[in-house]
N, C-alpha and C positions, 0 to 999 in steps of 0.2 A: 077252596083249598083248606083242608083241615090242619090247624096248628094246635097241638096239644101241649099243655104245660103241666108238669108233675113236680110236686115238692116232696122231698124225702127228709125225714128227721127235722122238719120245720113246718111252720105255717106260712105260706106265701101270701102276702097281702094282695088285694086286687090291683093295686098300683104296680107292684112288682110283676105280677102276671101280665098286665097290660104292656109294661115295658118290654118283657121278653117276647111277647107277640109282635110288637112293633118292630123290634130288631129282626125277628124271623121274617116278617113281611118284606123287609129290605132285601133279604136274600132272594126272595121269590122274584123280585123285579129284575135281578141280574141273572138268575138261572131259571128259565121258564120250564125246564123239564122236571122240576121237583114236584112230586105228587103228595108228599106228606112230611110235616116237620114235627118232631117231638123234642121239646126242651125239658131237660131234667135239672132241677135245682136241688142242691144238697148242702148241708152244713155239717162238718165233721170236727172232731177234736175240741169239744167244748166251745164251739163258735169261732175257732181260730182259722179254719180253712173253709172257704166258700167255693163251692164247685158248681160249674154250669157245663152241662153236656148237651150237645145238639145231635140228633140222629135224623138224617134226611133219607127219604125214599125217593130215588131218582129213576125216571124211565130209562131203560136200557143200560143202566149202570149199577143197579142194586142199591145197597145201603152205604152211606157215607157218614162217618162220625167225626166229631170234633169236641174237644174238652178244654176247659180253662179253669184255673184256680188262683184266687188272690185272697186278700183279707177283706175284700168288698164284693158282695154278690153282684151288684150292677156292673162292676168292672169285669167280673168273670164272664158275664153274659156277652 
C-alpha cells in the first residue's frame, strides 16, 4: 500500500514523515478498500498555521479528502 508524504513550504523531518505514515497506516486497518494515501503537510502565514491534508483513493468510491489546521503540525495530522 503506497503512502506518500509531501511537504509544502517547509522541510519535513524524517520523524514527522514517519509519524504521518504511522497515522495513515491506522486508517488502513479500519478501511481495507483504501488503495493509496497521500498526506500533504504545509505551513502558512509565517509559521502560524499548520495544515495537514489527507487524500485517499478508495476502491469503488473514488477520492476522499480531509484536512485539519492548528498551531501544531502533529495535532493537525
